[in-house]
N, C-alpha and C positions, 0 to 999 in steps of 0.2 A: 287263299292261304291264311292261316291264323298262326301267330307265334305266341307262345305262352312262356312266361318266365316266373318261376317261383322264387320266393325269398322268405327269410324269417326263421329258417331252421337254426337250431343252436343246441348246446348242451344245457340241460336244466335239471334241477333236483326233483325227485318225486314230490308230487303235490304242487309243483310249480305250474306256470302258465306260459304259453307262447301264442303268438298270432302269426300265422302264415299268410302270405299274400301271393296272388297269381295275377300278374299283369299281362293283359292281352293286347295284341296289335295285329294289324292286317285287315282282312275282309271279315269284320265281325258283324254278321247279320244272320238271321234265321238260326239262332242258337236254340236248340231243343232243350239242352240241360247243361249245367256246369257241375263238375264234381271233384272230389278229392279221393285219391287212392293212396295206399301205402304198401311198401314192400320191406319186410324185415329180412335180415340175412338168413338164407336157406329156406325162405318161404315164398309162396306165390304172392303176386300182387293182389291186394284185397281192396274192395270198395269201402270207403269210410263215410262219405256224406254226399248228398246231391241237392241242388236247387234247380228247379225247372224254370222255364221261361214265364210260367204263371206265378212264380214265387213260392211254390210249394217246396218244402224241405223234408228230407228224410235222412236217417242216420243208421249206421250199423249198430246193432245192440251193444257192442263192446264200447262204444263211445257216446251212446245216447245219454243225455243229461250232463255231459262234460264238454262236448264240442259243439260249436255253433258255426254254421256256414252262412255266409252273407255275400252280397254283391253290391258294388257301387257302379252303376251304369255310366255315371258322369266321368269316372276315371277308368272305365273298362278294367276293373280290378275285382277279383273275388278274394274272399278271406276265409280263413278257418281259425276261429278262436278256440284254443285248446286249454282247458282248465283241469285241475286235479290230475295232472299227468302221472302216468304209471310207467315203470320200466318196460312193460309190455307194449307201450306206445312207441318204443324206439323203432325207427324205420326211416326209409327214404319216402318222403311224401311227394306225390305227383298231382298236378291239377290236370283236368280233362275238360274239353269242350266238345260236345256232341252237336253236330249240325243237323238240321232237319233234312232227312233224305240225303244226307251227305256224309263226309268222312268224320272221323274222330281225331282230335288233336291232343297232343300231350306236351307237357313241359319237360324240362330236363331233370327235375327233382330237387328237393332240398332235404338235408339230413336233420333229423330230430333224434337226439339222444337224451334219454331220461335215466340219470344215474346219480348216486350220491357221492 
């Protein structure tokens, strides 16, 4: 079992920045990938960014150049640095760990609101 806890969500003005954190605990091994997803009101959950066990990163086109995903293995924590935030980035952000040939784990989510 893996437990994930997100933090860092807040109300921020357009153009501002936030850093989300995802702290992992439990049986953390054989991680295939770690990622961030988001869900805006009335919309389906969408993929935002991923970092693989090999360190490769990828981003949704809507956030490319503005968001940066990273991980700190010493702290079992994953981050999402979000810059140049836009109102359309408003959503609940979830972190996800995908286990090799195993289940997918989700955090409870953290709210990000971009408004003036």
